[in-house]
LOSE-432932 format. One record per residue: residue number from 1; y, x negated, z of N, C-alpha, C, O in turn. Coordinates in Angstrom, 3 decimals, always signed. Each point is the difference from the previous one (the first is absolute). Example, Ala and Ser with C-alpha at 12.3 -4.5 7.8 and 13.67 -1.06 7.14 Angstrom:
<atoms>
 kefi       ny       nx       nz      cay      cax      caz       cy       cx       cz       oy       ox       oz
    1   -5.690  -13.190   +7.800   +1.190   +0.890   +0.000   +1.200   -0.900   +0.000   -0.019   -1.036   +0.665
    2   +1.069   +1.386   -1.385   +1.190   -0.820   +0.060   +1.090   +0.770   +0.730   +1.108   -0.509   +0.169
</atoms>
This chain:
<atoms>
 kefi       ny       nx       nz      cay      cax      caz       cy       cx       cz       oy       ox       oz
    1   -1.187   -0.842   +0.000   +1.187   +0.842   +0.000   +1.240   -0.880   +0.000   +0.025   -1.049   +0.643
    2   +0.972   +1.465   -1.343   +1.253   -0.741   -0.083   +0.707   -0.030   +1.338   +0.004   +0.982   +0.743
    3   +0.607   -2.149   -0.440   +0.836   -0.077   +1.195   +1.275   +0.794   -0.175   +0.658   +0.347   +0.981
    4   -0.294   -0.051   -2.240   +1.243   +0.733   -0.254   -0.040   +1.389   +0.640   +0.972   +0.431   +0.621
    5   -2.089   +0.259   -0.774   -0.122   +1.342   +0.562   -1.383   +0.129   +0.614   -1.010   -0.208   -0.672
    6   +0.969   +0.551   +1.946   -1.266   +0.183   +0.689   -0.054   +1.401   +0.574   +1.009   +0.524   +0.472
    7   -2.180   +0.081   -0.512   -0.224   +1.248   +0.717   -1.418   -0.025   +0.519   -0.778   -0.886   -0.354
    8   +0.443   +1.821   +1.164   -1.318   +0.054   +0.604   -1.012   +0.418   -1.059   -0.225   +1.191   -0.217
    9   -0.388   -2.182   -0.446   -0.905   +0.304   -1.107   -1.329   +0.555   +0.488   -0.706   +0.666   -0.758
   10   +0.357   -0.928   +2.001   -1.263   +0.517   +0.525   +0.030   +1.517   +0.140   -0.954   +0.680   -0.380
   11   +2.035   -0.153   +0.920   +0.063   +1.444   +0.231   +0.783   +0.732   -1.075   -0.126   +1.217   -0.140
   12   +0.941   -1.950   -0.628   +0.830   +0.636   -1.011   +1.210   +0.720   +0.583   +0.770   +0.617   -0.736
   13   -0.601   -0.693   +2.044   +1.122   +0.690   +0.647   +1.245   -0.871   -0.027   -0.102   -1.224   -0.074
   14   +1.269   +1.838   +0.134   +1.231   -0.789   +0.095   +0.044   -0.743   +1.336   -0.491   +0.498   +1.013
   15   +1.074   -1.669   -1.023   +0.193   -0.738   +1.243   +1.119   +0.650   +0.798   +0.876   +0.658   -0.561
   16   -0.912   -0.848   +1.867   +1.002   +0.574   +0.890   +0.768   -1.112   +0.694   -0.316   -1.182   -0.140
   17   +1.338   +1.589   +0.895   +0.742   -0.981   +0.776   -0.919   -0.764   +0.942   +0.184   -1.201   +0.200
   18   -1.170   +1.876   +0.381   -0.958   -0.671   +0.911   -0.734   -1.123   -0.729   -0.149   -1.095   +0.542
   19   -0.308   +1.357   -1.764   -0.674   -1.035   -0.797   +0.965   -1.149   -0.279   -0.342   -1.172   +0.152
   20   +1.524   +1.530   -0.553   +1.054   -0.977   -0.326   +0.308   -0.886   +1.215   +0.124   -1.217   -0.131
   21   -0.005   +1.833   +1.304   +0.356   -0.738   +1.217   -1.089   -0.984   +0.425   +0.283   -0.955   +0.723
   22   -1.504   +1.173   -1.156   -1.117   -0.877   +0.369   -0.093   -1.233   -0.896   -0.749   -0.926   +0.311
   23   +1.492   +0.897   -1.412   -0.067   -1.137   -0.920   +0.469   -1.269   +0.693   +0.994   -0.001   +0.727
   24   -1.720   -1.069   -0.964   +0.366   -1.277   +0.615   -0.443   -1.128   -0.927   -0.730   -0.902   +0.410
   25   +1.181   +0.962   -1.671   -0.409   -1.027   -0.949   +1.145   -0.932   -0.382   -0.129   -0.799   -0.927
   26   +1.259   +0.903   +1.650   +1.129   -0.894   -0.262   +0.852   +0.398   -1.186   +0.958   -0.700   -0.329
   27   -1.284   +1.809   -0.325   +0.771   +0.465   -1.151   +0.851   +1.193   +0.419   -0.294   +0.661   +0.996
   28   +1.359   -0.388   -1.767   +0.873   +1.137   +0.274   -0.288   +1.104   -1.016   -0.064   -0.238   -1.207
   29   -0.106   +1.442   +1.728   -0.291   +1.153   -0.846   +0.971   +1.131   +0.304   +0.654   +0.027   +1.043
   30   -0.582   +0.896   -1.976   +0.563   +1.315   +0.246   -1.127   +0.986   -0.288   -0.911   -0.285   -0.778
   31   +0.988   +1.434   +1.412   -0.994   +1.045   -0.206   +0.671   +1.119   -0.789   +0.940   +0.636   +0.479
   32   -1.432   -0.406   -1.689   +0.631   +0.963   -0.894   -1.029   +1.060   -0.378   -0.922   -0.255   -0.775
   33   +1.098   +1.442   +1.336   -0.924   +1.109   -0.239   -1.450   -0.415   +0.236   -0.885   +0.307   -0.799
   34   +0.656   -1.008   +1.907   -1.348   -0.375   +0.403   -0.567   -1.226   -0.677   -1.169   -0.329   +0.200
   35   +1.971   -0.355   -0.999   -0.448   -1.206   -0.708   +0.850   -1.178   +0.468   +1.227   +0.085   +0.039
   36   -1.895   -1.189   +0.318   +0.725   -1.199   +0.397   +0.557   -0.693   -1.230   -0.710   -0.205   -0.984
   37   +1.989   -0.154   +1.045   +0.611   -0.785   -1.068   +0.442   -1.325   +0.592   +0.781   -0.046   +0.951
   38   -1.292   -1.027   -1.526   +0.348   -1.345   +0.446   +1.454   -0.280   -0.345   +0.437   +0.208   -1.131
   39   +0.295   -0.680   +2.117   +1.395   -0.366   -0.253   +0.041   -1.433   -0.488   -0.961   -0.754   +0.157
   40   +2.087   +0.387   -0.751   +0.153   -1.355   -0.509   +0.027   -0.984   +1.165   +0.082   +0.415   +1.156
   41   -0.151   -1.711   -1.445   +0.080   -0.992   +1.071   +1.282   +0.169   +0.815   +0.860   +0.810   -0.342
   42   -0.744   -1.574   +1.410   +1.166   +0.090   +0.883   +1.283   -0.036   -0.818   +0.057   -0.648   -1.045
   43   +0.972   +1.347   +1.521   +1.275   +0.005   -0.723   +0.571   -1.411   -0.166   -0.260   -0.888   +0.812
   44   +1.033   +0.702   -1.868   +0.604   -1.303   -0.275   +1.134   -0.274   +0.995   +0.497   +0.923   +0.646
   45   -0.091   -2.190   -0.524   +1.151   -0.301   +0.855   +1.249   +0.794   -0.402   +0.737   +0.465   +0.870
   46   -0.489   -0.303   -2.184   +1.168   +0.768   -0.429   -0.102   +1.450   +0.472   +0.975   +0.562   +0.500
   47   -2.131   +0.028   -0.654   -0.231   +1.377   +0.451   +0.299   +0.113   +1.488   +0.658   +0.947   +0.429
   48   -1.133   -1.898   +0.357   +0.203   +0.031   +1.447   +1.475   -0.183   +0.366   +0.494   +0.640   +0.929
   49   +0.205   -1.509   -1.655   +1.430   -0.173   +0.268   +0.774   +1.278   -0.319   +0.913   +0.376   +0.735
   50   -1.278   +0.291   -1.831   +0.646   +1.259   -0.369   -0.251   +1.044   +1.089   +0.925   +0.690   +0.429
   51   -2.163   -0.580   +0.008   -0.346   +0.938   +1.064   +0.810   -0.281   +1.260   +0.538   +0.917   +0.620
   52   -0.457   -2.181   -0.250   +0.753   -0.404   +1.189   +1.478   +0.389   -0.125   +0.597   +0.497   +0.955
   53   -0.019   -0.722   -2.121   +1.410   +0.340   -0.218   +0.236   +1.511   +0.072   +1.002   +0.445   +0.559
   54   -1.914   +0.338   -1.118   +0.146   +1.458   +0.069   -0.054   +0.451   +1.455   +0.819   +0.809   +0.438
   55   -1.791   -1.339   +0.311   -0.105   +0.352   +1.421   +1.289   -0.369   +0.726   +0.530   +0.804   +0.767
   56   -0.021   -2.014   -1.003   +1.244   -0.429   +0.656   +1.166   +0.924   -0.328   +0.734   +0.429   +0.890
   57   -0.570   -0.126   -2.177   +1.138   +0.823   -0.420   -0.113   +1.431   +0.540   +0.986   +0.570   +0.468
   58   -2.189   +0.004   -0.536   -0.172   +1.353   +0.515   +0.115   +0.027   +1.519   +0.497   +0.974   +0.566
   59   -0.950   -2.031   +0.098   +0.131   -0.066   +1.462   +1.461   +0.007   +0.415   +0.365   +0.632   +0.991
   60   +0.470   -1.333   -1.747   +1.430   -0.033   +0.321   +0.614   +1.394   +0.061   +0.825   +0.284   +0.868
   61   -1.233   +0.587   -1.796   +0.645   +1.307   -0.074   -0.851   +1.163   +0.513   +0.539   +1.064   +0.303
   62   -1.859   -1.248   -0.199   -0.878   +1.147   +0.286   -0.811   -0.094   +1.289   -0.631   +0.985   +0.384
   63   +0.623   -2.129   +0.296   -0.936   -0.148   +1.121   +0.277   +0.947   +1.163   -0.899   +0.254   +0.802
   64   +2.095   +0.265   -0.687   +0.294   +0.963   +1.065   -0.787   +1.290   -0.202   -0.450   +0.614   +0.968
   65   +0.284   -0.203   -2.224   -0.652   +1.276   -0.297   -1.421   -0.116   -0.544   -0.773   +0.955   +0.074
   66   +0.428   -2.117   -0.618   -1.298   -0.144   -0.666   -0.766   -1.215   +0.515   +0.582   -1.003   +0.414
   67   -1.903   +1.129   -0.453   -0.884   -1.136   +0.229   -0.427   -0.485   -1.374   -0.378   +0.798   -0.858
   68   +0.439   -2.108   +0.651   -0.369   -0.590   -1.286   -1.272   -0.804   +0.214   -0.030   -0.924   +0.813
   69   -1.015   +1.276   -1.542   -1.273   -0.711   +0.071   -0.273   -0.616   -1.364   +0.375   +0.559   -1.031
   70   -1.038   -1.727   +1.033   -0.291   -0.646   -1.279   -1.458   -0.435   -0.067   -0.688   -0.103   +1.016
   71   +0.241   -0.147   -2.234   -1.390   -0.328   -0.284   -0.431   -1.255   +0.761   +0.804   -0.889   +0.279
   72   -2.081   +0.848   +0.041   -1.007   +1.038   -0.234   +0.013   +1.049   +1.104   -0.036   -0.323   +1.187
   73   +0.087   +1.577   -1.600   -0.104   +1.147   +0.916   -0.697   +1.126   -0.750   +0.316   +0.275   -1.157
   74   -1.262   +0.371   +1.820   -0.695   +1.118   -0.630   +0.843   +1.258   +0.074   +0.448   +0.404   +1.074
   75   -0.240   +0.206   -2.221   +0.620   +1.313   -0.099   -1.136   +0.966   -0.302   -0.446   +0.119   -1.141
   76   -0.016   +0.572   +2.186   -1.179   +0.864   -0.093   +0.485   +1.401   -0.350   +0.482   +0.736   +0.861
   77   -0.612   -0.382   -2.123   +0.511   +1.272   -0.499   -1.038   +1.112   +0.076   +0.347   +1.179   +0.070
   78   -1.619   -1.558   -0.084   -1.096   +0.946   +0.203   -1.221   -0.836   +0.363   +0.079   -1.226   +0.077
   79   -1.196   +1.889   +0.142   -1.216   -0.728   +0.373   -0.516   -0.871   -1.139   -0.776   -0.927   +0.231
   80   +1.206   +1.222   -1.471   -0.483   -0.772   -1.150   +1.120   -0.709   -0.766   -0.236   -0.550   -1.075
   81   +1.453   +0.562   +1.625   +1.129   -0.665   -0.665   +0.764   -0.849   +1.022   +0.618   +0.518   +0.930
   82   -0.682   -1.840   -1.132   +0.709   -0.952   +0.855   +0.709   -0.988   -0.911   -0.641   -0.706   -0.779
   83   +1.962   +0.657   +0.877   +0.792   -0.939   -0.787   +0.613   -1.037   +0.927   +0.055   +0.191   +1.215
   84   +0.406   -1.295   -1.804   +0.695   -1.054   +0.744   +1.323   -0.298   -0.692   +0.093   -0.947   -0.781
   85   +0.934   +1.753   +1.065   +1.311   -0.255   -0.623   +0.592   -1.305   +0.521   -0.382   -0.491   +1.062
   86   +1.318   -0.059   -1.826   +0.679   -1.216   +0.449   +0.897   +0.285   +1.202   +0.047   -0.794   +0.940
   87   +0.670   +1.929   -0.964   +0.878   +0.385   +1.103   -0.065   +1.504   +0.205   -0.209   +0.770   -0.937
   88   +0.394   -0.373   +2.195   -0.008   +1.412   +0.363   +1.127   +0.244   +0.995   +0.196   -0.788   +0.925
   89   +0.543   +1.874   -1.111   +1.002   +0.415   +0.984   -0.429   +1.327   +0.593   -0.408   +0.918   -0.710
   90   +0.511   -0.838   +2.040   -0.352   +1.220   +0.728   +1.129   +0.284   +0.980   +0.393   -0.873   +0.774
   91   +0.122   +2.083   -0.811   +1.060   +0.361   +0.931   -0.538   -0.075   +1.423   -1.130   +0.406   +0.269
   92   +1.940   -0.922   +0.626   -0.429   -0.185   +1.389   -0.425   +1.308   +0.668   -0.858   -0.017   +0.882
   93   +1.436   +1.141   -1.281   -0.386   +1.294   +0.560   -1.438   +0.371   -0.346   -0.633   +0.768   +0.724
   94   +0.113   -1.309   -1.828   -1.351   +0.330   -0.467   -1.021   -1.094   +0.292   -1.200   +0.200   -0.189
   95   +1.672   -1.347   +0.647   -0.852   -1.182   +0.151   -1.275   +0.295   +0.794   -1.097   -0.275   -0.485
   96   +1.219   +0.822   +1.677   -1.177   +0.200   +0.857   -0.944   +1.066   -0.540   -1.153   +0.081   +0.425
   97   +1.632   +0.738   -1.358   -0.857   +1.033   -0.579   -0.911   -0.554   -1.084   -1.089   +0.530   -0.220
   98   +1.525   -1.604   -0.470   -0.812   -0.469   -1.128   -0.467   -1.446   +0.104   -0.890   -0.397   -0.752
   99   +1.448   -0.405   +1.647   -0.447   -1.383   +0.107   -1.014   -0.097   +1.135   +0.298   +0.321   +1.151
  100   -1.494   -0.768   -1.499   -1.100   -0.135   +0.950   -0.466   -1.449   -0.005   +0.464   -0.800   -0.813
  101   -1.368   +0.460   +1.706   -0.482   -1.384   +0.087   -0.608   -0.474   -1.310   +0.119   -1.176   -0.341
  102   -0.761   +2.060   -0.392   -0.680   -0.418   -1.231   +0.935   -0.088   -1.191   -0.364   -0.576   -1.026
  103   +1.566   +1.139   +1.138   +0.956   -0.059   -1.099   +0.888   +1.225   -0.009   +0.188   +0.652   +1.026
  104   +0.351   -0.346   -2.182   +0.855   +1.167   -0.178   -0.905   +1.134   -0.465   -0.640   -0.096   -1.047
  105   +0.591   +1.166   +1.830   -0.858   +1.134   -0.326   +0.912   +1.183   -0.319   +0.364   +0.780   +0.880
  106   -0.011   -0.669   -2.134   +0.908   +1.052   -0.408   +1.046   -0.519   -0.968   -0.138   -1.083   -0.568
  107   +1.172   +1.863   +0.392   +0.987   -0.246   -1.049   +1.247   -0.672   +0.573   +0.679   +0.571   +0.854
  108   -0.377   -1.788   -1.323   +1.243   -0.655   +0.417   +1.195   +0.569   -0.771   -0.162   +0.840   -0.886
  109   +1.352   -1.307   +1.235   +1.211   +0.471   -0.674   +0.266   -0.734   -1.315   +0.611   +0.554   -0.913
  110   -1.071   -1.796   +0.824   +0.230   -0.823   -1.188   -1.101   -1.033   -0.112   -0.423   -0.577   +1.001
  111   -0.043   +0.343   -2.225   -0.867   -1.143   -0.280   +0.687   -0.858   -1.052   +0.694   +0.506   -0.882
  112   -0.901   -1.815   +0.991   +0.590   -0.959   -0.934   -1.104   -0.916   -0.502   -0.787   -0.522   +0.789
  113   +0.729   +0.330   -2.086   -0.914   -0.965   -0.608   +0.819   -1.042   -0.750   +0.987   +0.324   -0.660
  114   -1.407   -1.563   +0.769   +0.635   -1.113   -0.699   -0.925   -0.376   -1.149   -1.145   -0.393   +0.225
  115   +1.632   +0.510   -1.442   -0.850   -0.281   -1.165   -0.384   -1.465   -0.069   +0.804   -0.893   +0.265
  116   -2.042   +0.679   -0.623   -0.474   -1.326   -0.385   -0.786   +0.206   -1.282   -0.395   +1.128   -0.296
  117   +0.152   -2.188   -0.481   -0.689   +0.208   -1.282   -1.329   +0.743   +0.140   -0.366   +0.780   -0.880
  118   -0.353   -1.011   +1.966   -1.305   +0.650   +0.161   +0.091   +1.419   +0.547   -1.012   +0.699   +0.052
  119   +2.213   -0.252   +0.362   +0.091   +1.321   +0.631   +0.798   +1.026   -0.803   +0.193   +1.124   +0.465
  120   +0.268   -1.485   -1.649   +0.890   +0.889   -0.754   -0.633   +1.365   -0.231   +0.608   +1.021   +0.323
  121   -1.808   -0.983   -0.873   -0.644   +1.281   -0.302   -0.321   +0.757   +1.281   +0.211   +1.211   +0.071
  122   -0.718   -1.906   +0.936   -0.333   +0.646   +1.263   +1.253   +0.640   +0.620   -0.039   +1.149   +0.440
  123   +1.148   -1.901   -0.409   +1.219   +0.497   +0.650   +0.695   +1.090   -0.791   +0.522   +0.951   +0.582
  124   -0.508   -1.077   -1.917   +0.741   +0.959   -0.827   -0.804   +1.240   -0.393   +0.571   +1.010   -0.410
  125   -1.887   -1.091   +0.535   -0.820   +1.149   -0.399   -0.814   +0.519   +1.191   +0.261   +1.088   +0.514
  126   -1.235   -1.869   -0.091   -0.939   +0.467   +1.021   +0.674   +0.307   +1.337   -0.207   +1.072   +0.568
  127   +1.008   -2.005   -0.067   +0.650   +0.240   +1.289   +1.074   +1.083   -0.119   +0.163   +0.808   +0.915
  128   +0.554   -0.783   -2.006   +1.001   +1.038   -0.217   -0.651   +1.381   +0.087   +0.532   +0.907   +0.639
  129   -1.690   -0.758   -1.289   -0.705   +1.283   +0.026   -0.501   +0.325   +1.407   +0.105   +1.139   +0.455
  130   -0.652   -2.147   +0.232   -0.493   +0.220   +1.365   +1.121   +0.405   +0.934   -0.127   +0.981   +0.733
  131   +1.226   -1.725   -0.750   +1.099   +0.286   +0.917   +0.599   +1.382   -0.268   +0.399   +0.694   +0.935
  132   -0.335   -0.293   -2.201   +0.496   +1.337   -0.328   -0.975   +1.072   +0.481   +0.414   +1.018   +0.554
  133   -1.704   -1.249   -0.766   -1.016   +0.988   +0.400   +0.057   +0.282   +1.500   -0.221   +1.129   +0.436
  134   +0.521   -2.170   +0.351   +0.051   +0.173   +1.451   +1.425   +0.268   +0.497   +0.269   -0.035   +1.201
  135   +0.627   +0.302   -2.139   +1.358   +0.482   +0.296   +0.849   -0.970   +0.828   +0.722   +0.409   +0.910
  136   -0.820   -1.702   -1.242   +0.907   -0.971   +0.602   +1.355   +0.213   -0.672   +0.095   -0.101   -1.223
  137   +0.957   +0.393   +1.995   +1.251   +0.451   -0.616   +0.686   -0.989   -0.924   +0.707   +0.399   -0.926
  138   -0.914   -1.702   +1.173   +0.715   -0.984   -0.829   -0.836   -1.259   -0.171   -0.723   -0.420   +0.904
  139   +0.843   -0.172   -2.090   -0.772   -1.189   -0.370   +0.918   -0.930   -0.780   +0.644   +0.414   -0.964
  140   -0.587   -1.679   +1.387   +0.776   -1.006   -0.728   -0.936   -1.036   -0.581   -0.966   -0.413   +0.643
  141   +1.255   -0.003   -1.857   -0.685   -1.136   -0.615   +1.043   -1.088   -0.215   +0.993   +0.200   -0.700
  142   -1.232   -1.348   +1.311   +0.908   -1.143   -0.122   -0.560   -0.913   -1.081   -1.104   -0.530   +0.124
  143   +1.887   +0.355   -1.189   -0.420   -0.781   -1.162   +0.910   -1.226   -0.107   +1.078   +0.065   -0.590
  144   -1.527   -1.177   +1.167   +0.816   -1.223   +0.016   +0.166   -0.583   -1.399   +1.064   -0.525   -0.326
  145   -2.099   +0.609   -0.503   +0.091   -0.572   -1.350   +1.081   +0.685   -0.823   +0.713   -0.663   -0.753
  146   -0.582   +1.967   +0.883   +1.027   +0.747   -0.729   +1.239   +0.260   +0.846   +0.929   +0.687   -0.425
  147   -0.935   -1.247   +1.622   +1.139   +0.064   +0.920   +0.506   +1.429   +0.186   +1.158   +0.315   -0.272
  148   -2.080   +0.546   +0.750   +0.383   +1.390   +0.254   -0.859   +0.613   +1.105   -1.060   -0.513   +0.357
  149   +1.559   +1.624   +0.166   -0.755   +0.829   +0.942   -0.093   +1.381   -0.618   +1.018   +0.628   -0.291
  150   -2.248   -0.153   +0.089   -0.225   +1.344   -0.531   -0.186   +0.937   +1.188   -0.798   -0.276   +0.895
  151   +1.525   +1.369   -0.888   -0.057   +0.971   +1.093   -0.618   +1.296   -0.510   +0.506   +0.620   -0.935
  152   -1.611   -0.221   +1.566   -0.688   +1.242   -0.342   +0.131   +0.954   +1.177   -0.259   -0.378   +1.143
  153   +0.662   +1.615   -1.422   +0.151   +1.012   +1.036   -0.925   +1.160   -0.347   -0.079   +0.422   -1.154
  154   -0.617   +0.086   +2.160   -0.960   +1.077   -0.210   +0.722   +1.287   -0.376   +0.932   +0.434   +0.678
  155   -1.384   +0.163   -1.773   +0.527   +1.277   -0.481   -1.182   +0.961   -0.002   -0.699   +0.140   -1.004
  156   +0.484   +0.514   +2.131   -1.154   +0.862   +0.253   -1.284   -0.825   -0.013   -0.368   -0.551   +1.037
  157   -0.331   +0.443   -2.176   -1.280   -0.712   -0.031   +0.033   -1.320   -0.756   -0.984   -0.739   -0.002
  158   +2.113   +0.436   -0.644   +0.074   -1.203   -0.831   +1.232   -0.797   +0.361   +0.965   +0.521   +0.559
  159   -1.022   -1.813   -0.896   +1.176   -0.826   +0.179   +0.879   +0.091   -1.244   -0.482   +0.032   -1.132
  160   +1.769   +0.008   +1.384   +0.984   -0.117   -1.068   +0.755   -1.299   +0.251   +0.297   -0.349   +1.143
  161   +0.008   -0.355   -2.217   +0.796   -1.213   +0.157   +1.401   +0.442   +0.389   +0.707   +0.634   -0.783
  162   -0.322   -0.976   +1.993   +1.324   +0.376   +0.484   +1.052   -0.946   -0.567   +1.085   +0.417   -0.407
  163   -1.440   -1.723   +0.392   +0.939   -0.990   -0.515   -0.720   -1.331   -0.161   -1.065   -0.218   +0.577
  164   +1.650   -0.652   -1.355   -0.427   -1.392   -0.107   +1.231   -0.826   +0.333   +1.009   +0.057   -0.702
  165   -1.103   -0.826   +1.781   +1.141   -0.770   +0.497   -0.109   -1.437   -0.476   -1.045   -0.634   +0.143
  166   +2.130   +0.124   -0.710   +0.038   -1.373   -0.500   +1.165   -0.750   +0.651   +0.939   +0.605   +0.518
  167   -1.025   -1.916   -0.557   +1.046   -0.901   +0.476   +0.462   +0.354   +1.413   -0.799   -0.034   +0.935
  168   +2.087   +0.375   -0.770   +0.548   +0.268   +1.330   +0.043   +1.488   +0.352   +0.599   +0.383   +1.005
  169   -1.233   +0.455   -1.831   -0.015   +1.434   +0.302   -0.836   +0.251   +1.257   -1.171   -0.375   +0.064
  170   +1.777   +1.003   +0.914   -0.677   +0.293   +1.261   -0.803   +1.286   -0.139   +0.495   +1.014   -0.492
  171   -1.728   -1.081   +0.931   -0.849   +1.185   -0.052   +0.578   +1.076   +0.911   +0.423   -0.285   +1.121
  172   -0.408   +1.515   -1.606   +0.465   +1.156   +0.753   -1.176   +0.949   +0.168   -0.685   +0.330   -0.968
  173   +0.454   +0.109   +2.207   -1.157   +0.847   +0.242   +0.354   +1.133   +0.946   +0.495   -0.232   +1.103
  174   -0.752   +1.458   -1.540   +0.178   +1.145   +0.889   -1.060   -0.006   +1.096   +0.254   +0.454   +1.115
  175   -1.448   -0.971   -1.433   -1.101   -0.044   +0.970   +0.186   -1.100   +1.036   -0.345   +0.182   +1.168
  176   +0.890   -1.323   -1.588   +0.223   -1.146   +0.882   +1.492   -0.344   -0.087   +0.361   -0.986   -0.642
  177   +0.502   +1.774   +1.269   +1.438   -0.175   -0.197   +0.544   -1.343   +0.488   +1.072   -0.420   -0.434
  178   -1.775   -0.240   +1.306   +0.465   -1.305   +0.498   -0.226   -1.123   -1.006   +0.581   -1.077   +0.138
  179   -1.419   +1.313   -1.152   -0.327   -1.046   -0.970   +1.221   -0.352   -0.841   +0.662   +0.866   -0.572
  180   -0.390   -2.153   +0.518   +1.100   -0.498   -0.818   -0.370   -1.417   -0.416   +0.340   -0.972   +0.675
  181   -1.035   +0.875   -1.789   -0.571   -1.280   -0.402   +0.018   -0.094   -1.520   -0.200   +1.001   -0.687
  182   +0.437   -2.187   +0.166   -0.028   -0.212   -1.452   -1.022   -1.071   -0.318   -0.431   -0.747   +0.879
  183   +0.049   +0.677   -2.135   -0.942   -1.037   -0.415   +0.629   -1.378   +0.171   -0.694   -0.953   +0.351
  184   +1.998   +0.834   -0.592   +0.662   -1.290   +0.218   -0.011   -0.399   +1.468   -0.164   -1.178   +0.320
  185   +0.340   +2.155   +0.586   -0.113   -0.276   +1.440   -1.364   -0.590   +0.323   -0.115   -0.971   +0.747
  186   -0.907   +1.572   -1.320   -1.375   -0.420   +0.283   -0.268   -1.391   -0.548   -0.542   -0.856   +0.699
  187   +0.924   +0.631   -1.955   -0.374   -1.254   -0.670   +0.909   -1.179   +0.350   -0.320   -1.143   -0.329
  188   +1.443   +1.405   +0.989   +0.956   -1.074   +0.309   -0.625   -1.132   +0.819   +0.364   -1.163   -0.178
  189   -1.285   +1.486   +1.059   -0.613   -1.008   +0.871   -1.442   -0.321   -0.351   -0.703   -0.653   +0.771
  190   +0.265   +1.111   -1.931   -1.364   -0.296   -0.442   +0.027   -1.286   -0.823   +0.611   -0.064   -1.067
  191   -1.275   -0.936   +1.581   -0.009   -1.307   -0.659   -0.902   -0.009   -1.222   -0.990   +0.729   -0.063
  192   +1.340   -1.551   -0.891   -0.830   -0.190   -1.194   -1.247   -0.761   +0.416   +0.083   -1.030   +0.669
  193   -1.241   +1.545   -1.070   -1.263   -0.660   +0.337   -0.431   -0.823   -1.210   -0.144   +0.543   -1.095
  194   -0.066   -1.858   +1.280   -0.377   -0.837   -1.140   -1.382   +0.360   -0.554   -0.891   +0.428   +0.734
  195   +0.743   -0.610   -2.028   -1.310   +0.210   -0.635   -0.937   -1.119   +0.454   +0.442   -1.064   +0.433
  196   -1.735   +1.329   -0.542   -1.012   -1.016   +0.377   +0.089   -1.211   -0.906   -0.765   -0.950   +0.163
</atoms>
């Protein structure tokens, strides 16, 4: 069986969070409709610097009202769907209702994914569909290569592109009103990583 996608081939049943939680093979997976999907290797240094900068910038303006969690963290959306977003924001009023020892059990206020070459399809198609299906109100995709932040806002059952922010344009969010961040803010302190 491929390491890319694993399921319980003996019983033919979808895997559950319990099955997922028992994994101990040193690899990172997401559980998508009962099927394990192998994630790419550890994030690159650039990816980690971008994540760190987003956390710093959002903490400056949002930490009074929101808790910011970053990968790796399990976002348990159902017994057969577990994702690992790069960043998650949860309003402090809701924190104790959805954050448990095993991870986030329920719907956060915002998820953020940082594109990497190996995650483009997963982030723009598969995760977008999952996050919409479970009614996460807002989803951002940070695209460092194209120097933009794509903002998706839930419109009943689907995401609509609310805006694409470039350069010094500050993201505006009705769902996360404290957010005030631009792609230039994020990338200003991200160092160039030399090629091998």
